[in-house]
ZADO-1210 file (C-alpha; in nm, 4 decimals, padded with zeros to 6 digits):
<atoms>
<atom x="07.1260" y="08.5935" z="13.3530" code="MET" pos="1"/>
<atom x="06.7982" y="08.7063" z="13.5212" code="ASP" pos="2"/>
<atom x="06.5213" y="08.9285" z="13.3249" code="ASN" pos="3"/>
<atom x="06.6071" y="09.2759" z="13.4699" code="THR" pos="4"/>
<atom x="06.9461" y="09.2327" z="13.3684" code="VAL" pos="5"/>
<atom x="06.8645" y="09.1177" z="12.9725" code="ILE" pos="6"/>
<atom x="06.6001" y="09.4058" z="12.9397" code="SER" pos="7"/>
<atom x="06.8128" y="09.6768" z="13.1160" code="GLU" pos="8"/>
<atom x="07.1182" y="09.5411" z="12.8403" code="ALA" pos="9"/>
<atom x="06.8383" y="09.6206" z="12.5522" code="LYS" pos="10"/>
<atom x="06.6878" y="09.9088" z="12.6509" code="SER" pos="11"/>
<atom x="06.6959" y="10.2452" z="12.4925" code="ASN" pos="12"/>
<atom x="06.6553" y="10.3607" z="12.8902" code="GLY" pos="13"/>
<atom x="07.0699" y="10.3617" z="12.9972" code="VAL" pos="14"/>
<atom x="07.0511" y="10.7209" z="13.0034" code="THR" pos="15"/>
<atom x="07.1254" y="10.8458" z="13.3777" code="LYS" pos="16"/>
<atom x="07.3957" y="11.1315" z="13.4110" code="GLY" pos="17"/>
<atom x="07.3993" y="11.1749" z="13.0379" code="GLY" pos="18"/>
<atom x="07.6213" y="10.8469" z="12.9951" code="ALA" pos="19"/>
<atom x="07.6554" y="10.6213" z="12.7969" code="ARG" pos="20"/>
<atom x="07.3107" y="10.5131" z="12.5992" code="ILE" pos="21"/>
<atom x="07.1931" y="10.1673" z="12.4939" code="VAL" pos="22"/>
<atom x="07.0609" y="10.2138" z="12.1358" code="VAL" pos="23"/>
<atom x="06.8313" y="09.9380" z="12.0622" code="ASP" pos="24"/>
<atom x="07.0432" y="09.6745" z="12.2504" code="GLY" pos="25"/>
<atom x="07.3347" y="09.7353" z="11.9940" code="ASP" pos="26"/>
<atom x="07.4563" y="10.0754" z="11.9129" code="VAL" pos="27"/>
<atom x="07.6339" y="10.3049" z="12.1965" code="GLU" pos="28"/>
<atom x="07.6776" y="10.7039" z="12.2207" code="ALA" pos="29"/>
<atom x="08.0052" y="10.7522" z="12.4076" code="LEU" pos="30"/>
<atom x="08.0715" y="11.0390" z="12.5847" code="SER" pos="31"/>
<atom x="08.4865" y="11.1364" z="12.6241" code="PRO" pos="32"/>
<atom x="08.4292" y="11.2491" z="13.0159" code="THR" pos="33"/>
<atom x="08.2393" y="10.8582" z="13.0866" code="ASP" pos="34"/>
<atom x="08.4717" y="10.6183" z="13.2579" code="LEU" pos="35"/>
<atom x="08.4699" y="10.3538" z="13.0260" code="SER" pos="36"/>
<atom x="08.6195" y="10.6126" z="12.7481" code="GLU" pos="37"/>
<atom x="08.8454" y="10.7774" z="13.0044" code="VAL" pos="38"/>
<atom x="09.0039" y="10.4266" z="13.1465" code="LEU" pos="39"/>
<atom x="09.0493" y="10.3078" z="12.7481" code="PHE" pos="40"/>
<atom x="09.2370" y="10.6572" z="12.6689" code="GLU" pos="41"/>
<atom x="09.4271" y="10.6297" z="12.9852" code="GLY" pos="42"/>
<atom x="09.5289" y="10.2136" z="12.9681" code="THR" pos="43"/>
<atom x="09.5908" y="10.1862" z="12.5843" code="LYS" pos="44"/>
<atom x="10.0218" y="10.1911" z="12.6405" code="GLU" pos="45"/>
<atom x="09.9572" y="09.9464" z="12.9289" code="SER" pos="46"/>
<atom x="09.7091" y="09.6999" z="12.7217" code="HIS" pos="47"/>
<atom x="09.9784" y="09.7113" z="12.3974" code="ASP" pos="48"/>
<atom x="10.2844" y="09.5925" z="12.6426" code="ARG" pos="49"/>
<atom x="10.0352" y="09.2903" z="12.7882" code="ALA" pos="50"/>
<atom x="09.9247" y="09.2074" z="12.4496" code="GLU" pos="51"/>
<atom x="10.2749" y="09.2041" z="12.3589" code="ASN" pos="52"/>
<atom x="10.4248" y="08.9743" z="12.6635" code="CYS" pos="53"/>
<atom x="10.5687" y="08.6552" z="12.4969" code="GLN" pos="54"/>
<atom x="10.3435" y="08.4318" z="12.6649" code="PHE" pos="55"/>
<atom x="09.9921" y="08.6152" z="12.5524" code="VAL" pos="56"/>
<atom x="10.1345" y="08.6424" z="12.1683" code="LYS" pos="57"/>
<atom x="10.2376" y="08.2573" z="12.2351" code="ASP" pos="58"/>
<atom x="09.9085" y="08.1641" z="12.3904" code="PHE" pos="59"/>
<atom x="09.6563" y="08.3540" z="12.1108" code="LEU" pos="60"/>
<atom x="09.8862" y="08.1602" z="11.8251" code="ARG" pos="61"/>
<atom x="09.8114" y="07.8072" z="12.0138" code="GLY" pos="62"/>
<atom x="10.1617" y="07.7823" z="12.1582" code="ARG" pos="63"/>
<atom x="10.0732" y="07.6291" z="12.4907" code="ILE" pos="64"/>
<atom x="10.2552" y="07.4175" z="12.7734" code="GLN" pos="65"/>
<atom x="09.9849" y="07.2444" z="12.9710" code="ARG" pos="66"/>
<atom x="10.1838" y="07.2632" z="13.2820" code="GLU" pos="67"/>
<atom x="10.2481" y="07.6112" z="13.2359" code="LEU" pos="68"/>
<atom x="09.8700" y="07.6463" z="13.1523" code="PHE" pos="69"/>
<atom x="09.7593" y="07.5110" z="13.4502" code="LYS" pos="70"/>
<atom x="09.9804" y="07.7268" z="13.6443" code="ARG" pos="71"/>
<atom x="09.8108" y="07.9868" z="13.4893" code="GLY" pos="72"/>
<atom x="09.4663" y="07.9063" z="13.5838" code="THR" pos="73"/>
<atom x="09.6187" y="07.8920" z="13.9381" code="ALA" pos="74"/>
<atom x="09.7380" y="08.2488" z="13.9650" code="ALA" pos="75"/>
<atom x="09.4303" y="08.3143" z="13.8105" code="LEU" pos="76"/>
<atom x="09.2113" y="08.1167" z="14.1075" code="TYR" pos="77"/>
<atom x="09.4601" y="08.3120" z="14.3841" code="PHE" pos="78"/>
<atom x="09.3792" y="08.6473" z="14.2114" code="VAL" pos="79"/>
<atom x="08.9966" y="08.6022" z="14.1499" code="TYR" pos="80"/>
<atom x="08.9335" y="08.4764" z="14.5099" code="SER" pos="81"/>
<atom x="09.0873" y="08.7712" z="14.6368" code="ALA" pos="82"/>
<atom x="08.8948" y="08.9843" z="14.3984" code="MET" pos="83"/>
<atom x="08.5541" y="08.8484" z="14.4636" code="GLU" pos="84"/>
<atom x="08.6126" y="08.8006" z="14.8479" code="GLU" pos="85"/>
<atom x="08.7046" y="09.1865" z="14.8115" code="GLU" pos="86"/>
<atom x="08.3825" y="09.3145" z="14.6037" code="ILE" pos="87"/>
<atom x="08.1611" y="09.0780" z="14.8714" code="GLU" pos="88"/>
<atom x="08.2865" y="09.2988" z="15.1090" code="LYS" pos="89"/>
<atom x="08.1792" y="09.6062" z="14.9711" code="ASN" pos="90"/>
<atom x="07.8879" y="09.5160" z="14.7753" code="ARG" pos="91"/>
<atom x="07.7088" y="09.7958" z="14.9397" code="ASP" pos="92"/>
<atom x="07.9610" y="10.0188" z="14.8780" code="HIS" pos="93"/>
<atom x="07.8111" y="10.2733" z="14.6456" code="PRO" pos="94"/>
<atom x="08.0540" y="10.2328" z="14.4014" code="HIS" pos="95"/>
<atom x="08.0719" y="09.8739" z="14.4187" code="ILE" pos="96"/>
<atom x="07.7011" y="09.7983" z="14.4752" code="ALA" pos="97"/>
<atom x="07.6188" y="09.9144" z="14.0660" code="PRO" pos="98"/>
<atom x="07.8235" y="09.7016" z="13.9553" code="ILE" pos="99"/>
<atom x="07.8188" y="09.3901" z="14.1798" code="TYR" pos="100"/>
<atom x="07.7339" y="09.1099" z="13.9330" code="PHE" pos="101"/>
<atom x="07.7914" y="08.7517" z="14.1378" code="PRO" pos="102"/>
<atom x="07.6202" y="08.5426" z="13.9391" code="THR" pos="103"/>
<atom x="07.6782" y="08.6660" z="13.5822" code="GLU" pos="104"/>
<atom x="08.0823" y="08.7156" z="13.6925" code="LEU" pos="105"/>
<atom x="08.2141" y="08.5598" z="13.9499" code="HIS" pos="106"/>
<atom x="08.5235" y="08.3228" z="13.8176" code="ARG" pos="107"/>
<atom x="08.6806" y="08.1707" z="14.1549" code="ARG" pos="108"/>
<atom x="08.3949" y="07.8699" z="14.1724" code="ASP" pos="109"/>
<atom x="08.4501" y="07.7991" z="13.8009" code="ALA" pos="110"/>
<atom x="08.8516" y="07.8223" z="13.8705" code="LEU" pos="111"/>
<atom x="08.8005" y="07.6115" z="14.1156" code="ALA" pos="112"/>
<atom x="08.6539" y="07.3590" z="13.9265" code="ARG" pos="113"/>
<atom x="08.9056" y="07.3645" z="13.6630" code="ASP" pos="114"/>
<atom x="09.1882" y="07.2921" z="13.8982" code="LEU" pos="115"/>
<atom x="08.9948" y="06.9781" z="14.0330" code="GLU" pos="116"/>
<atom x="09.0013" y="06.8694" z="13.6638" code="TYR" pos="117"/>
<atom x="09.3757" y="06.9484" z="13.6173" code="PHE" pos="118"/>
<atom x="09.5116" y="06.8215" z="13.9719" code="TYR" pos="119"/>
<atom x="09.2438" y="06.5832" z="14.0651" code="GLY" pos="120"/>
<atom x="09.0530" y="06.6322" z="14.3798" code="GLU" pos="121"/>
<atom x="09.2927" y="06.7186" z="14.6772" code="ASN" pos="122"/>
<atom x="09.3720" y="07.0314" z="14.3814" code="TRP" pos="123"/>
<atom x="09.3662" y="07.2809" z="14.6734" code="ASP" pos="124"/>
<atom x="09.7231" y="07.1564" z="14.8514" code="SER" pos="125"/>
<atom x="09.8614" y="07.1045" z="14.5132" code="GLU" pos="126"/>
<atom x="09.9024" y="07.5123" z="14.4201" code="ILE" pos="127"/>
<atom x="10.0426" y="07.7695" z="14.6477" code="SER" pos="128"/>
<atom x="10.0615" y="08.1341" z="14.5780" code="LEU" pos="129"/>
<atom x="10.3533" y="08.2313" z="14.4260" code="THR" pos="130"/>
<atom x="10.5995" y="08.4951" z="14.3852" code="ALA" pos="131"/>
<atom x="10.4644" y="08.7014" z="14.0309" code="GLY" pos="132"/>
<atom x="10.1060" y="08.6798" z="14.1830" code="THR" pos="133"/>
<atom x="10.1872" y="08.7471" z="14.5350" code="LYS" pos="134"/>
<atom x="10.2065" y="09.1430" z="14.4861" code="PRO" pos="135"/>
<atom x="09.8786" y="09.1746" z="14.3075" code="TYR" pos="136"/>
<atom x="09.6728" y="08.9375" z="14.5323" code="VAL" pos="137"/>
<atom x="09.8184" y="09.1852" z="14.8251" code="ASP" pos="138"/>
<atom x="09.7558" y="09.4989" z="14.6434" code="ARG" pos="139"/>
<atom x="09.3576" y="09.3628" z="14.5722" code="ILE" pos="140"/>
<atom x="09.3254" y="09.2863" z="14.9302" code="HIS" pos="141"/>
<atom x="09.4877" y="09.6759" z="15.0279" code="GLU" pos="142"/>
<atom x="09.2230" y="09.8371" z="14.8486" code="VAL" pos="143"/>
<atom x="08.9499" y="09.6426" z="14.9483" code="GLY" pos="144"/>
<atom x="09.0039" y="09.7511" z="15.2775" code="GLU" pos="145"/>
<atom x="09.1529" y="10.0943" z="15.2562" code="THR" pos="146"/>
<atom x="09.0171" y="10.2056" z="14.9289" code="ASP" pos="147"/>
<atom x="08.7192" y="10.0048" z="14.7626" code="PRO" pos="148"/>
<atom x="08.6635" y="10.3019" z="14.5064" code="LEU" pos="149"/>
<atom x="09.0060" y="10.1512" z="14.3346" code="LEU" pos="150"/>
<atom x="08.7820" y="09.7664" z="14.2819" code="LEU" pos="151"/>
<atom x="08.5983" y="09.9350" z="14.0080" code="VAL" pos="152"/>
<atom x="08.9728" y="09.9433" z="13.8329" code="ALA" pos="153"/>
<atom x="09.0117" y="09.5522" z="13.8895" code="HIS" pos="154"/>
<atom x="08.7077" y="09.4401" z="13.8097" code="SER" pos="155"/>
<atom x="08.6762" y="09.6606" z="13.5385" code="TYR" pos="156"/>
<atom x="09.0344" y="09.5105" z="13.3796" code="THR" pos="157"/>
<atom x="08.9550" y="09.1249" z="13.4474" code="ARG" pos="158"/>
<atom x="08.5789" y="09.0795" z="13.4091" code="TYR" pos="159"/>
<atom x="08.5842" y="09.2661" z="13.0547" code="MET" pos="160"/>
<atom x="08.8778" y="09.1794" z="12.9512" code="GLY" pos="161"/>
<atom x="08.7319" y="08.7804" z="12.9891" code="ASP" pos="162"/>
<atom x="08.4281" y="08.8445" z="12.8686" code="LEU" pos="163"/>
<atom x="08.5681" y="09.0126" z="12.5344" code="SER" pos="164"/>
<atom x="08.8215" y="08.7310" z="12.4124" code="GLY" pos="165"/>
<atom x="08.7457" y="08.4936" z="12.6363" code="GLY" pos="166"/>
<atom x="08.5869" y="08.2584" z="12.3769" code="GLN" pos="167"/>
<atom x="08.8595" y="08.2797" z="12.1297" code="ILE" pos="168"/>
<atom x="09.1034" y="08.1852" z="12.3887" code="LEU" pos="169"/>
<atom x="08.8807" y="07.8743" z="12.5190" code="LYS" pos="170"/>
<atom x="08.8941" y="07.7619" z="12.1018" code="LYS" pos="171"/>
<atom x="09.2688" y="07.7954" z="12.1108" code="VAL" pos="172"/>
<atom x="09.3312" y="07.6827" z="12.4328" code="ALA" pos="173"/>
<atom x="09.0596" y="07.3293" z="12.3244" code="GLN" pos="174"/>
<atom x="09.2338" y="07.2485" z="12.1226" code="ARG" pos="175"/>
<atom x="09.5885" y="07.3179" z="12.1690" code="ALA" pos="176"/>
<atom x="09.5714" y="07.1127" z="12.5143" code="LEU" pos="177"/>
<atom x="09.3437" y="06.8757" z="12.3242" code="LYS" pos="178"/>
<atom x="09.0684" y="06.9276" z="12.6352" code="LEU" pos="179"/>
<atom x="08.7428" y="06.8098" z="12.6148" code="PRO" pos="180"/>
<atom x="08.4933" y="06.9428" z="12.3662" code="THR" pos="181"/>
<atom x="08.2438" y="06.9161" z="12.6992" code="THR" pos="182"/>
<atom x="08.4396" y="07.1877" z="12.8838" code="GLY" pos="183"/>
<atom x="08.6017" y="07.0396" z="13.1780" code="GLU" pos="184"/>
<atom x="08.9001" y="07.2311" z="13.2225" code="GLY" pos="185"/>
<atom x="08.7877" y="07.5831" z="13.0253" code="LEU" pos="186"/>
<atom x="08.5401" y="07.6766" z="13.3011" code="ASN" pos="187"/>
<atom x="08.6964" y="08.0241" z="13.3385" code="PHE" pos="188"/>
<atom x="08.5683" y="08.1225" z="13.0106" code="TYR" pos="189"/>
<atom x="08.1749" y="07.9692" z="12.9981" code="GLN" pos="190"/>
<atom x="07.9770" y="08.2486" z="13.1253" code="PHE" pos="191"/>
<atom x="07.6509" y="08.0265" z="13.2195" code="GLU" pos="192"/>
<atom x="07.5004" y="08.3562" z="13.3313" code="GLY" pos="193"/>
<atom x="07.5368" y="08.5641" z="13.0155" code="ILE" pos="194"/>
<atom x="07.3599" y="08.4966" z="12.7678" code="HIS" pos="195"/>
<atom x="07.4548" y="08.7872" z="12.5318" code="ASN" pos="196"/>
<atom x="07.8334" y="08.9034" z="12.5740" code="HIS" pos="197"/>
<atom x="07.7978" y="09.2344" z="12.3818" code="SER" pos="198"/>
<atom x="07.4282" y="09.3143" z="12.5423" code="GLY" pos="199"/>
<atom x="07.5996" y="09.2422" z="12.8989" code="PHE" pos="200"/>
<atom x="07.9430" y="09.4474" z="12.8506" code="LYS" pos="201"/>
<atom x="07.6442" y="09.7375" z="12.7426" code="GLN" pos="202"/>
<atom x="07.5604" y="09.7559" z="13.0433" code="LEU" pos="203"/>
<atom x="07.8210" y="09.7147" z="13.3020" code="TYR" pos="204"/>
<atom x="08.0277" y="10.0095" z="13.0707" code="ARG" pos="205"/>
<atom x="07.6568" y="10.1919" z="13.1202" code="SER" pos="206"/>
<atom x="07.6372" y="10.1173" z="13.5177" code="ARG" pos="207"/>
<atom x="08.0301" y="10.1904" z="13.5388" code="MET" pos="208"/>
<atom x="07.9673" y="10.5153" z="13.3682" code="ASN" pos="209"/>
<atom x="07.6739" y="10.6510" z="13.5729" code="GLU" pos="210"/>
<atom x="07.9116" y="10.6567" z="13.8981" code="LEU" pos="211"/>
<atom x="07.9598" y="10.9309" z="14.0535" code="GLU" pos="212"/>
<atom x="08.2909" y="11.0332" z="14.0278" code="LEU" pos="213"/>
<atom x="08.4768" y="11.3548" z="14.0367" code="ASP" pos="214"/>
<atom x="08.8069" y="11.4112" z="13.7935" code="VAL" pos="215"/>
<atom x="09.0387" y="11.3062" z="14.0883" code="GLU" pos="216"/>
<atom x="08.8660" y="10.9813" z="14.1490" code="MET" pos="217"/>
<atom x="08.8785" y="10.9236" z="13.7471" code="ARG" pos="218"/>
<atom x="09.2547" y="10.9611" z="13.7523" code="GLN" pos="219"/>
<atom x="09.2946" y="10.7103" z="14.0700" code="ARG" pos="220"/>
<atom x="09.0723" y="10.4107" z="13.8688" code="ILE" pos="221"/>
<atom x="09.3008" y="10.4928" z="13.5692" code="VAL" pos="222"/>
<atom x="09.6320" y="10.4882" z="13.7785" code="ASP" pos="223"/>
<atom x="09.4844" y="10.1770" z="13.9692" code="GLU" pos="224"/>
<atom x="09.4410" y="09.9848" z="13.6272" code="SER" pos="225"/>
<atom x="09.6974" y="10.0807" z="13.4576" code="ASN" pos="226"/>
<atom x="09.8625" y="09.8642" z="13.7927" code="ARG" pos="227"/>
<atom x="09.6526" y="09.6097" z="13.7249" code="ALA" pos="228"/>
<atom x="09.8138" y="09.5787" z="13.4005" code="PHE" pos="229"/>
<atom x="10.1481" y="09.5640" z="13.5282" code="GLY" pos="230"/>
<atom x="10.0672" y="09.3134" z="13.7887" code="PHE" pos="231"/>
<atom x="09.9177" y="09.0592" z="13.5141" code="ASN" pos="232"/>
<atom x="10.2677" y="09.1400" z="13.3432" code="MET" pos="233"/>
<atom x="10.4778" y="09.0116" z="13.6188" code="MET" pos="234"/>
<atom x="10.1984" y="08.6447" z="13.6251" code="VAL" pos="235"/>
<atom x="10.3054" y="08.6096" z="13.2599" code="PHE" pos="236"/>
<atom x="10.7029" y="08.6920" z="13.2945" code="THR" pos="237"/>
<atom x="10.6705" y="08.4432" z="13.5593" code="GLU" pos="238"/>
<atom x="10.5094" y="08.2093" z="13.3954" code="LEU" pos="239"/>
<atom x="10.7793" y="08.2372" z="13.0595" code="GLU" pos="240"/>
<atom x="11.0255" y="08.1752" z="13.3325" code="GLU" pos="241"/>
<atom x="10.8664" y="07.9117" z="13.4367" code="ILE" pos="242"/>
<atom x="10.8113" y="07.7841" z="13.0554" code="GLY" pos="243"/>
<atom x="11.1622" y="07.7778" z="12.9793" code="SER" pos="244"/>
<atom x="11.2629" y="07.4908" z="13.2414" code="THR" pos="245"/>
<atom x="11.0018" y="07.2874" z="13.1422" code="ILE" pos="246"/>
<atom x="11.0916" y="07.0163" z="12.8867" code="LYS" pos="247"/>
<atom x="10.7198" y="06.9323" z="12.7517" code="GLU" pos="248"/>
<atom x="10.6635" y="06.9083" z="12.3708" code="ASP" pos="249"/>
<atom x="10.3964" y="07.1544" z="12.2477" code="ILE" pos="250"/>
<atom x="10.1413" y="07.0608" z="12.0453" code="GLN" pos="251"/>
<atom x="10.0925" y="07.2498" z="11.7104" code="ASP" pos="252"/>
<atom x="09.7688" y="07.3920" z="11.7126" code="ALA" pos="253"/>
<atom x="09.7451" y="07.5906" z="11.3905" code="GLY" pos="254"/>
<atom x="09.7461" y="07.9256" z="11.3041" code="PRO" pos="255"/>
<atom x="09.5882" y="08.0376" z="11.6391" code="GLY" pos="256"/>
<atom x="09.4191" y="08.4230" z="11.6742" code="HIS" pos="257"/>
<atom x="09.6252" y="08.8043" z="11.6801" code="SER" pos="258"/>
<atom x="09.4670" y="09.0125" z="11.9717" code="HIS" pos="259"/>
<atom x="09.3633" y="09.2037" z="11.6379" code="ALA" pos="260"/>
<atom x="09.1247" y="08.9379" z="11.5286" code="GLU" pos="261"/>
<atom x="08.9684" y="08.8678" z="11.8685" code="ILE" pos="262"/>
<atom x="08.8694" y="09.2699" z="11.8605" code="MET" pos="263"/>
<atom x="08.7247" y="09.2370" z="11.4857" code="GLU" pos="264"/>
<atom x="08.5547" y="08.8974" z="11.6114" code="ARG" pos="265"/>
<atom x="08.3801" y="09.0712" z="11.8918" code="ASP" pos="266"/>
<atom x="08.4281" y="09.4201" z="12.0163" code="ASP" pos="267"/>
<atom x="08.6313" y="09.6611" z="11.7229" code="ILE" pos="268"/>
<atom x="08.3382" y="09.8585" z="11.6278" code="ASN" pos="269"/>
<atom x="08.3953" y="10.0185" z="11.9778" code="LYS" pos="270"/>
<atom x="08.7536" y="09.9962" z="12.0207" code="CYS" pos="271"/>
<atom x="08.8884" y="10.3274" z="11.8343" code="PRO" pos="272"/>
<atom x="09.2421" y="10.2024" z="11.8903" code="TYR" pos="273"/>
<atom x="09.2368" y="09.8566" z="11.7327" code="TYR" pos="274"/>
<atom x="08.9839" y="09.9716" z="11.4912" code="ALA" pos="275"/>
<atom x="09.2244" y="10.2931" z="11.4011" code="ALA" pos="276"/>
<atom x="09.5576" y="09.9818" z="11.3902" code="LYS" pos="277"/>
<atom x="09.3828" y="09.7335" z="11.1287" code="MET" pos="278"/>
<atom x="09.2510" y="10.0164" z="10.8886" code="ALA" pos="279"/>
<atom x="09.6087" y="10.1384" z="10.8953" code="ALA" pos="280"/>
<atom x="09.7002" y="09.7887" z="10.7113" code="SER" pos="281"/>
<atom x="09.5064" y="09.9267" z="10.3881" code="GLY" pos="282"/>
<atom x="09.2337" y="09.6807" z="10.3963" code="ASN" pos="283"/>
<atom x="08.9239" y="09.8367" z="10.2919" code="PRO" pos="284"/>
<atom x="08.7070" y="09.6896" z="10.4965" code="THR" pos="285"/>
<atom x="08.8491" y="09.7693" z="10.8306" code="HIS" pos="286"/>
<atom x="08.8893" y="10.0989" z="10.6992" code="ALA" pos="287"/>
<atom x="08.4981" y="10.0665" z="10.6491" code="CYS" pos="288"/>
<atom x="08.4709" y="09.9514" z="10.9986" code="ASN" pos="289"/>
<atom x="08.6613" y="10.2349" z="11.1375" code="LEU" pos="290"/>
<atom x="08.4823" y="10.5296" z="10.9214" code="LEU" pos="291"/>
<atom x="08.1652" y="10.3384" z="11.1039" code="MET" pos="292"/>
<atom x="08.2881" y="10.3273" z="11.4573" code="MET" pos="293"/>
<atom x="08.3547" y="10.7151" z="11.4198" code="LEU" pos="294"/>
<atom x="08.0272" y="10.8076" z="11.3028" code="LEU" pos="295"/>
<atom x="07.8669" y="10.6383" z="11.6414" code="ARG" pos="296"/>
<atom x="08.0881" y="10.9126" z="11.7993" code="HIS" pos="297"/>
<atom x="07.8736" y="11.2492" z="11.8674" code="PRO" pos="298"/>
<atom x="08.1863" y="11.4623" z="11.8089" code="PRO" pos="299"/>
<atom x="08.2672" y="11.3317" z="11.4427" code="CYS" pos="300"/>
<atom x="07.8473" y="11.3440" z="11.4106" code="GLN" pos="301"/>
<atom x="07.8831" y="11.7262" z="11.4442" code="VAL" pos="302"/>
<atom x="08.2226" y="11.8022" z="11.2328" code="ALA" pos="303"/>
<atom x="08.0479" y="11.5046" z="10.9528" code="LEU" pos="304"/>
<atom x="07.6947" y="11.7244" z="10.9929" code="ALA" pos="305"/>
<atom x="07.9464" y="12.0680" z="10.9757" code="THR" pos="306"/>
<atom x="08.1297" y="12.0015" z="10.6942" code="CYS" pos="307"/>
<atom x="07.7969" y="11.8574" z="10.5002" code="ILE" pos="308"/>
<atom x="07.6638" y="12.2231" z="10.5774" code="ALA" pos="309"/>
<atom x="07.9913" y="12.4173" z="10.4507" code="VAL" pos="310"/>
<atom x="07.9260" y="12.2143" z="10.0612" code="LEU" pos="311"/>
<atom x="07.5703" y="12.2550" z="10.0474" code="ALA" pos="312"/>
<atom x="07.6335" y="12.6498" z="10.1334" code="GLY" pos="313"/>
<atom x="07.9231" y="12.6054" z="09.8667" code="CYS" pos="314"/>
<atom x="07.7117" y="12.4300" z="09.6345" code="ALA" pos="315"/>
<atom x="07.4214" y="12.6778" z="09.6454" code="SER" pos="316"/>
<atom x="07.6681" y="12.9798" z="09.5848" code="TRP" pos="317"/>
<atom x="07.7900" y="12.8252" z="09.2865" code="TYR" pos="318"/>
<atom x="07.4535" y="12.7468" z="09.1447" code="PHE" pos="319"/>
<atom x="07.2943" y="13.0336" z="09.1901" code="VAL" pos="320"/>
</atoms>
């Protein structure tokens, strides 16, 4: 990642339009009208359904068939090829230019290297666009050609998800499939142009939150994000069906990881939904995390200040 990206992610100056503010490269002040917050609230149910697909749960537990992993990598290649082709065509569009980070984010070439590892040098003749992936690819091309604004939904859903849980998934796959520790077959998960995932995600969100959007445009992006989750579930379902027909031993890769564990290690302090789920488990550590996360939100800060003021007033009345 170049110096401009690094310095901007660590600065205190991402304040344009009253959107997300980065303080000391770590703490963020959020607004309920920020696009990232609107997306979070508007895609909770879709996110939950996607993470509970059997394919995803098996992956997180380390129960992965090598053939399915190869086919999943091929599906991602077609999806990212379509998305990055359309992003490139629309890189000067006012809603795409601020979040255009090809060096840091684009995955097509990394996926091509993974496919060469799995299928050999003629990998491109070994893979094909499947029925489960084609609707996803077709939709990306459609919005790129007719409504580029909606590429914001697809890029955010894919890239931010890859950055949030990618390193854990990489370790699970590496252990389960006994892949080389040097990274062959797992280039997709390695963002070589990003040296600070958390800082870059803050930068990306702040850029996205600064996009000039009205209420109707925000809602269309949320709707398209939910649609993207649906397309991902179609891919997962197809892989599950293929997996049921494949006779392949699955090596025991250990306990694996749950989605909550991934969020806890990476972004739980920025994810109220999962922080609340963990706090509800009764663990005081998670409850503390939830409290600290809530105190970073301005409405909660105002509520706390109000309570303190009321208590102070009562105390002064009592002791007079």
